[in-house]
BALOBA-1460 file (C-alpha; in Angstrom, 3 decimals):
// residues 253
<rec num="1" residu="m" x="79.086" y="106.442" z="81.821"/>
<rec num="2" residu="r" x="78.704" y="102.847" z="80.669"/>
<rec num="3" residu="f" x="82.474" y="102.647" z="80.258"/>
<rec num="4" residu="i" x="82.801" y="103.318" z="83.992"/>
<rec num="5" residu="t" x="79.984" y="101.020" z="85.134"/>
<rec num="6" residu="d" x="81.202" y="98.152" z="82.936"/>
<rec num="7" residu="n" x="84.659" y="98.463" z="84.503"/>
<rec num="8" residu="k" x="83.578" y="99.321" z="88.055"/>
<rec num="9" residu="e" x="86.020" y="96.949" z="89.769"/>
<rec num="10" residu="r" x="88.913" y="98.257" z="87.698"/>
<rec num="11" residu="w" x="88.041" y="101.880" z="88.496"/>
<rec num="12" residu="i" x="87.702" y="101.227" z="92.236"/>
<rec num="13" residu="t" x="91.084" y="99.503" z="92.344"/>
<rec num="14" residu="g" x="92.697" y="102.202" z="90.227"/>
<rec num="15" residu="v" x="91.353" y="105.093" z="92.301"/>
<rec num="16" residu="t" x="92.307" y="103.363" z="95.565"/>
<rec num="17" residu="l" x="95.807" y="102.666" z="94.309"/>
<rec num="18" residu="l" x="96.191" y="106.247" z="93.121"/>
<rec num="19" residu="a" x="94.977" y="107.602" z="96.474"/>
<rec num="20" residu="v" x="97.461" y="105.463" z="98.420"/>
<rec num="21" residu="t" x="100.286" y="106.413" z="96.051"/>
<rec num="22" residu="l" x="99.521" y="110.130" z="96.359"/>
<rec num="23" residu="t" x="99.341" y="109.819" z="100.154"/>
<rec num="24" residu="v" x="102.769" y="108.173" z="100.286"/>
<rec num="25" residu="g" x="104.110" y="110.844" z="97.952"/>
<rec num="26" residu="f" x="102.598" y="113.651" z="100.030"/>
<rec num="27" residu="i" x="104.171" y="112.308" z="103.233"/>
<rec num="28" residu="d" x="107.466" y="112.124" z="101.314"/>
<rec num="29" residu="n" x="109.420" y="109.944" z="103.743"/>
<rec num="30" residu="k" x="112.287" y="107.744" z="102.560"/>
<rec num="31" residu="f" x="111.485" y="104.821" z="104.849"/>
<rec num="32" residu="l" x="107.793" y="104.874" z="103.938"/>
<rec num="33" residu="m" x="108.632" y="105.060" z="100.223"/>
<rec num="34" residu="w" x="111.055" y="102.156" z="100.659"/>
<rec num="35" residu="l" x="108.337" y="100.101" z="102.361"/>
<rec num="36" residu="y" x="105.738" y="101.017" z="99.733"/>
<rec num="37" residu="l" x="107.913" y="100.211" z="96.730"/>
<rec num="38" residu="g" x="109.298" y="97.179" z="98.548"/>
<rec num="39" residu="a" x="105.828" y="95.711" z="99.043"/>
<rec num="40" residu="f" x="105.153" y="96.034" z="95.318"/>
<rec num="41" residu="y" x="108.612" y="94.685" z="94.536"/>
<rec num="42" residu="m" x="108.228" y="91.511" z="96.583"/>
<rec num="43" residu="v" x="104.796" y="90.742" z="95.115"/>
<rec num="44" residu="g" x="106.012" y="91.575" z="91.609"/>
<rec num="45" residu="f" x="109.113" y="89.449" z="92.166"/>
<rec num="46" residu="n" x="106.911" y="86.526" z="93.161"/>
<rec num="47" residu="e" x="104.859" y="86.983" z="89.989"/>
<rec num="48" residu="a" x="108.036" y="87.070" z="87.886"/>
<rec num="49" residu="v" x="109.316" y="83.868" z="89.513"/>
<rec num="50" residu="k" x="106.124" y="82.135" z="88.380"/>
<rec num="51" residu="l" x="106.212" y="83.659" z="84.878"/>
<rec num="52" residu="f" x="109.825" y="82.567" z="84.400"/>
<rec num="53" residu="e" x="109.013" y="79.163" z="85.948"/>
<rec num="54" residu="v" x="111.804" y="79.389" z="88.491"/>
<rec num="55" residu="k" x="111.472" y="76.403" z="90.828"/>
<rec num="56" residu="q" x="113.948" y="77.337" z="93.585"/>
<rec num="57" residu="r" x="112.751" y="79.064" z="96.744"/>
<rec num="58" residu="s" x="116.011" y="80.877" z="97.467"/>
<rec num="59" residu="p" x="115.228" y="83.857" z="95.171"/>
<rec num="60" residu="y" x="112.929" y="85.312" z="97.818"/>
<rec num="61" residu="i" x="115.756" y="85.423" z="100.336"/>
<rec num="62" residu="y" x="118.030" y="87.151" z="97.843"/>
<rec num="63" residu="a" x="115.268" y="89.579" z="96.862"/>
<rec num="64" residu="g" x="114.687" y="90.530" z="100.498"/>
<rec num="65" residu="v" x="118.397" y="91.042" z="101.116"/>
<rec num="66" residu="i" x="118.754" y="93.171" z="97.987"/>
<rec num="67" residu="w" x="115.863" y="95.439" z="98.925"/>
<rec num="68" residu="s" x="117.142" y="95.770" z="102.482"/>
<rec num="69" residu="i" x="120.587" y="96.836" z="101.257"/>
<rec num="70" residu="a" x="118.993" y="99.235" z="98.772"/>
<rec num="71" residu="y" x="117.770" y="101.394" z="101.650"/>
<rec num="72" residu="f" x="121.290" y="102.077" z="102.885"/>
<rec num="73" residu="t" x="123.354" y="102.261" z="99.702"/>
<rec num="74" residu="p" x="123.620" y="105.602" z="97.818"/>
<rec num="75" residu="n" x="123.468" y="103.824" z="94.456"/>
<rec num="76" residu="p" x="120.872" y="101.002" z="94.575"/>
<rec num="77" residu="d" x="121.302" y="100.317" z="90.861"/>
<rec num="78" residu="d" x="124.834" y="99.040" z="91.561"/>
<rec num="79" residu="l" x="123.278" y="96.077" z="93.360"/>
<rec num="80" residu="f" x="122.315" y="94.521" z="90.055"/>
<rec num="81" residu="f" x="125.948" y="94.165" z="89.025"/>
<rec num="82" residu="l" x="126.733" y="92.521" z="92.359"/>
<rec num="83" residu="i" x="123.824" y="90.140" z="91.780"/>
<rec num="84" residu="a" x="125.082" y="89.251" z="88.294"/>
<rec num="85" residu="i" x="128.603" y="88.564" z="89.580"/>
<rec num="86" residu="f" x="127.285" y="86.527" z="92.510"/>
<rec num="87" residu="f" x="125.045" y="84.300" z="90.390"/>
<rec num="88" residu="g" x="127.704" y="83.970" z="87.696"/>
<rec num="89" residu="a" x="130.269" y="82.852" z="90.262"/>
<rec num="90" residu="k" x="127.769" y="80.514" z="91.955"/>
<rec num="91" residu="l" x="126.760" y="78.931" z="88.637"/>
<rec num="92" residu="a" x="130.381" y="78.399" z="87.609"/>
<rec num="93" residu="y" x="131.307" y="76.901" z="90.979"/>
<rec num="94" residu="t" x="128.332" y="74.575" z="91.485"/>
<rec num="95" residu="q" x="127.602" y="73.875" z="87.798"/>
<rec num="96" residu="e" x="123.898" y="73.750" z="88.682"/>
<rec num="97" residu="h" x="122.814" y="74.535" z="85.139"/>
<rec num="98" residu="e" x="119.133" y="73.963" z="85.894"/>
<rec num="99" residu="k" x="119.264" y="77.099" z="88.060"/>
<rec num="100" residu="k" x="120.215" y="79.432" z="85.216"/>
<rec num="101" residu="k" x="116.671" y="80.840" z="85.228"/>
<rec num="102" residu="l" x="117.345" y="82.113" z="88.729"/>
<rec num="103" residu="i" x="118.894" y="85.297" z="87.356"/>
<rec num="104" residu="l" x="115.810" y="86.294" z="85.339"/>
<rec num="105" residu="p" x="113.658" y="87.759" z="88.177"/>
<rec num="106" residu="f" x="116.705" y="89.834" z="89.147"/>
<rec num="107" residu="l" x="116.681" y="91.348" z="85.679"/>
<rec num="108" residu="y" x="112.937" y="91.899" z="85.662"/>
<rec num="109" residu="p" x="111.445" y="93.365" z="87.797"/>
<rec num="110" residu="t" x="114.349" y="93.974" z="90.228"/>
<rec num="111" residu="i" x="116.258" y="96.486" z="88.089"/>
<rec num="112" residu="g" x="113.160" y="98.605" z="87.473"/>
<rec num="113" residu="f" x="112.255" y="98.830" z="91.159"/>
<rec num="114" residu="l" x="115.831" y="99.683" z="92.137"/>
<rec num="115" residu="f" x="115.852" y="102.487" z="89.583"/>
<rec num="116" residu="m" x="112.503" y="103.795" z="90.827"/>
<rec num="117" residu="f" x="113.801" y="103.918" z="94.382"/>
<rec num="118" residu="m" x="117.006" y="105.564" z="93.201"/>
<rec num="119" residu="l" x="115.037" y="108.152" z="91.234"/>
<rec num="120" residu="y" x="113.456" y="109.101" z="94.544"/>
<rec num="121" residu="t" x="116.572" y="108.992" z="96.737"/>
<rec num="122" residu="n" x="118.976" y="110.686" z="94.314"/>
<rec num="123" residu="h" x="116.517" y="113.378" z="93.291"/>
<rec num="124" residu="d" x="113.195" y="113.852" z="95.107"/>
<rec num="125" residu="i" x="109.516" y="112.994" z="95.030"/>
<rec num="126" residu="n" x="108.839" y="115.352" z="92.107"/>
<rec num="127" residu="w" x="110.974" y="113.239" z="89.826"/>
<rec num="128" residu="l" x="109.064" y="110.112" z="90.778"/>
<rec num="129" residu="i" x="105.803" y="111.973" z="90.122"/>
<rec num="130" residu="w" x="107.213" y="113.006" z="86.737"/>
<rec num="131" residu="l" x="107.663" y="109.299" z="85.938"/>
<rec num="132" residu="l" x="104.092" y="108.649" z="87.108"/>
<rec num="133" residu="v" x="102.746" y="111.437" z="84.877"/>
<rec num="134" residu="v" x="104.590" y="110.285" z="81.761"/>
<rec num="135" residu="v" x="103.713" y="106.587" z="82.064"/>
<rec num="136" residu="a" x="100.097" y="107.247" z="83.086"/>
<rec num="137" residu="f" x="99.480" y="109.589" z="80.143"/>
<rec num="138" residu="t" x="101.187" y="107.162" z="77.788"/>
<rec num="139" residu="d" x="98.598" y="104.553" z="78.790"/>
<rec num="140" residu="v" x="95.668" y="106.983" z="78.702"/>
<rec num="141" residu="g" x="96.702" y="108.555" z="75.406"/>
<rec num="142" residu="a" x="97.319" y="105.185" z="73.760"/>
<rec num="143" residu="f" x="93.944" y="103.876" z="74.938"/>
<rec num="144" residu="f" x="91.797" y="106.776" z="73.742"/>
<rec num="145" residu="v" x="93.680" y="107.434" z="70.498"/>
<rec num="146" residu="g" x="93.734" y="103.735" z="69.740"/>
<rec num="147" residu="k" x="89.988" y="103.420" z="70.388"/>
<rec num="148" residu="s" x="89.283" y="106.485" z="68.243"/>
<rec num="149" residu="i" x="91.446" y="106.052" z="65.156"/>
<rec num="150" residu="g" x="93.553" y="102.939" z="65.724"/>
<rec num="151" residu="k" x="93.687" y="100.567" z="62.754"/>
<rec num="152" residu="t" x="97.252" y="99.327" z="62.342"/>
<rec num="153" residu="q" x="98.430" y="96.557" z="64.651"/>
<rec num="154" residu="f" x="101.541" y="97.598" z="66.574"/>
<rec num="155" residu="s" x="102.904" y="94.155" z="67.423"/>
<rec num="156" residu="p" x="101.654" y="90.534" z="67.346"/>
<rec num="157" residu="t" x="102.735" y="90.319" z="70.987"/>
<rec num="158" residu="s" x="99.857" y="92.617" z="71.946"/>
<rec num="159" residu="p" x="97.181" y="92.364" z="69.221"/>
<rec num="160" residu="n" x="94.911" y="95.024" z="70.737"/>
<rec num="161" residu="k" x="97.613" y="97.686" z="70.723"/>
<rec num="162" residu="t" x="97.628" y="99.849" z="67.591"/>
<rec num="163" residu="l" x="100.415" y="101.910" z="66.024"/>
<rec num="164" residu="e" x="98.171" y="104.978" z="66.003"/>
<rec num="165" residu="g" x="97.434" y="104.484" z="69.691"/>
<rec num="166" residu="v" x="101.115" y="104.085" z="70.539"/>
<rec num="167" residu="i" x="102.066" y="107.252" z="68.653"/>
<rec num="168" residu="g" x="99.185" y="109.155" z="70.241"/>
<rec num="169" residu="g" x="100.115" y="107.915" z="73.718"/>
<rec num="170" residu="v" x="103.757" y="108.896" z="73.294"/>
<rec num="171" residu="l" x="102.840" y="112.368" z="72.017"/>
<rec num="172" residu="v" x="100.336" y="113.011" z="74.808"/>
<rec num="173" residu="a" x="102.784" y="111.755" z="77.441"/>
<rec num="174" residu="t" x="105.619" y="113.859" z="76.019"/>
<rec num="175" residu="l" x="103.448" y="116.969" z="76.148"/>
<rec num="176" residu="m" x="102.180" y="116.376" z="79.678"/>
<rec num="177" residu="g" x="105.591" y="115.283" z="80.914"/>
<rec num="178" residu="t" x="107.218" y="118.390" z="79.454"/>
<rec num="179" residu="l" x="104.631" y="120.645" z="81.080"/>
<rec num="180" residu="f" x="105.192" y="118.949" z="84.439"/>
<rec num="181" residu="a" x="108.978" y="119.221" z="84.118"/>
<rec num="182" residu="y" x="108.617" y="122.899" z="83.213"/>
<rec num="183" residu="n" x="106.967" y="123.485" z="86.592"/>
<rec num="184" residu="m" x="109.923" y="121.689" z="88.194"/>
<rec num="185" residu="d" x="112.281" y="124.277" z="86.702"/>
<rec num="186" residu="l" x="114.300" y="121.707" z="84.772"/>
<rec num="187" residu="d" x="117.296" y="123.361" z="83.134"/>
<rec num="188" residu="t" x="116.079" y="123.383" z="79.529"/>
<rec num="189" residu="l" x="112.907" y="122.759" z="77.564"/>
<rec num="190" residu="i" x="114.796" y="120.416" z="75.246"/>
<rec num="191" residu="a" x="115.875" y="118.284" z="78.210"/>
<rec num="192" residu="s" x="112.267" y="118.042" z="79.412"/>
<rec num="193" residu="i" x="111.089" y="116.947" z="75.984"/>
<rec num="194" residu="i" x="113.847" y="114.371" z="75.499"/>
<rec num="195" residu="v" x="113.385" y="112.771" z="78.925"/>
<rec num="196" residu="s" x="109.592" y="112.670" z="78.606"/>
<rec num="197" residu="l" x="109.724" y="111.294" z="75.051"/>
<rec num="198" residu="l" x="112.223" y="108.512" z="75.767"/>
<rec num="199" residu="t" x="110.476" y="107.558" z="79.006"/>
<rec num="200" residu="a" x="107.133" y="107.322" z="77.190"/>
<rec num="201" residu="i" x="108.632" y="105.104" z="74.481"/>
<rec num="202" residu="a" x="110.258" y="102.910" z="77.133"/>
<rec num="203" residu="s" x="106.950" y="102.506" z="78.964"/>
<rec num="204" residu="i" x="105.316" y="101.254" z="75.752"/>
<rec num="205" residu="f" x="107.899" y="98.503" z="75.465"/>
<rec num="206" residu="g" x="107.685" y="97.774" z="79.180"/>
<rec num="207" residu="d" x="104.016" y="97.003" z="78.663"/>
<rec num="208" residu="l" x="104.843" y="94.974" z="75.550"/>
<rec num="209" residu="f" x="107.490" y="92.964" z="77.393"/>
<rec num="210" residu="e" x="105.020" y="92.071" z="80.122"/>
<rec num="211" residu="s" x="102.563" y="90.934" z="77.444"/>
<rec num="212" residu="y" x="105.301" y="88.785" z="75.914"/>
<rec num="213" residu="l" x="106.057" y="87.114" z="79.255"/>
<rec num="214" residu="k" x="102.391" y="86.344" z="79.829"/>
<rec num="215" residu="r" x="101.975" y="84.893" z="76.337"/>
<rec num="216" residu="e" x="105.032" y="82.701" z="76.863"/>
<rec num="217" residu="a" x="103.681" y="81.530" z="80.225"/>
<rec num="218" residu="g" x="100.180" y="81.029" z="78.817"/>
<rec num="219" residu="v" x="98.428" y="83.266" z="81.365"/>
<rec num="220" residu="k" x="96.117" y="86.264" z="81.050"/>
<rec num="221" residu="d" x="97.453" y="88.217" z="84.055"/>
<rec num="222" residu="s" x="100.677" y="88.127" z="86.036"/>
<rec num="223" residu="g" x="98.709" y="87.757" z="89.283"/>
<rec num="224" residu="t" x="95.414" y="88.454" z="91.058"/>
<rec num="225" residu="l" x="96.326" y="90.989" z="93.745"/>
<rec num="226" residu="l" x="94.658" y="93.975" z="92.049"/>
<rec num="227" residu="p" x="91.000" y="93.312" z="91.106"/>
<rec num="228" residu="g" x="90.267" y="94.470" z="87.592"/>
<rec num="229" residu="h" x="93.959" y="94.976" z="86.841"/>
<rec num="230" residu="g" x="95.503" y="91.581" z="87.478"/>
<rec num="231" residu="g" x="98.859" y="91.460" z="89.224"/>
<rec num="232" residu="v" x="101.441" y="94.018" z="90.275"/>
<rec num="233" residu="l" x="103.479" y="93.541" z="87.104"/>
<rec num="234" residu="d" x="100.361" y="94.173" z="85.021"/>
<rec num="235" residu="r" x="100.082" y="97.572" z="86.686"/>
<rec num="236" residu="v" x="103.733" y="98.688" z="86.877"/>
<rec num="237" residu="d" x="105.214" y="97.196" z="83.689"/>
<rec num="238" residu="g" x="105.582" y="100.582" z="81.997"/>
<rec num="239" residu="y" x="107.205" y="102.112" z="85.081"/>
<rec num="240" residu="l" x="109.828" y="99.369" z="85.285"/>
<rec num="241" residu="f" x="111.210" y="100.200" z="81.839"/>
<rec num="242" residu="g" x="110.427" y="103.914" z="82.107"/>
<rec num="243" residu="a" x="112.318" y="104.416" z="85.383"/>
<rec num="244" residu="v" x="115.514" y="102.960" z="83.926"/>
<rec num="245" residu="i" x="115.413" y="105.092" z="80.796"/>
<rec num="246" residu="m" x="114.412" y="108.236" z="82.698"/>
<rec num="247" residu="l" x="117.290" y="107.996" z="85.156"/>
<rec num="248" residu="i" x="119.875" y="107.111" z="82.506"/>
<rec num="249" residu="t" x="118.664" y="109.974" z="80.295"/>
<rec num="250" residu="l" x="118.775" y="112.433" z="83.196"/>
<rec num="251" residu="r" x="122.351" y="111.403" z="83.914"/>
<rec num="252" residu="s" x="123.276" y="111.876" z="80.276"/>
<rec num="253" residu="i" x="121.818" y="115.341" z="79.788"/>
């Protein structure tokens, strides 16, 4: 009980966010999902611009254009390659070498959000919920296992994360993800296990990458939008890596 009262603000934010997410998922409308993910994307993009210390204002225009196009294109993930070619051509033509950092927010978090939206549009809401289940249980499993038996540091990048917690989180997430996929009538049990396992591992490193960015920038949180949680990137870091791996794995198997 004390765990809840000591983290009251975090719990309120978490429950509210979950309720809104479930409501959007229940309505299951493409335009609403695009707006919902887009709101998180633009805030997360702004946080990334600050973490990468990008000084130009133009990224926000590009980010808005990219997300607008994503609604209409059948393969939103292709937009990243267009972005890379555009910035490569622009850099070569103008030789504005100080703007090389401009590409970084289009690597992270843009790719992850495009893949999340594509997971929804190319499949359906159940697949996005599957991602939610796997990443959420990776976090929960890692937290409780780490608190219970965690002793070995996982990485200097995130000193509080233990190897035991990471393994426990991945195992719990793989189990819960497989059970959820089984109810979705995925073709094979092996496919469910593989997708859940790789997505869980990816979410661990998504969280670790966000920690690395914050350490490099010398900040505790990526932002302040979500009381008790920090910024948008603090909350969705695991999903940004997990969505990419989940979709690529699904295509492969």
